[in-house]
C-alpha angles and dihedrals in degrees: 000000000000125000133180124203127191128189130170112226138164108233149141116307094226106118094217092050092048092049092046090052090050092049091049092050091047091052092048092049093046090051093048089049089054101246118157098187125051137167119197114200120198135176089204103098092178092058092047090051090051091051091050096047096034090221117134127153097191113085097213094047091043091055092049092050091048087054091048093050091048092048092047089057088063091070125074086220123025119160130186114200139172114251109218096165130098091262087098089082088055089051089051091050090050092048091053089049092048093051088068096049126106096194137022120274131181140194124209114206094318110079133183112276093245087063096048101043114105117257 
């Protein structure tokens, strides 16, 4: 099963912090939805390395990554992987869309055409 969430939110402009917040929210939503297997794909190698090594010098990012690691332990299977495909452009489109939202929305298996069209 695949699901996409989008939520508009004012936040820090640091890419690693924004992505860590998105990952944390995704894990919370997956847990609340009752999933037991999740795979989080990211194009931010630096963030993935920090998650793996558990070494962060920034307090805010460190706190977010502690949350992510704790949440990931709630799943029998939780994978973090580097996304080297063209789907990053879709993620950017979704991020631009989410920036204009005033509440959270989600799609289950059937996504808007602008997310499913080939690059």
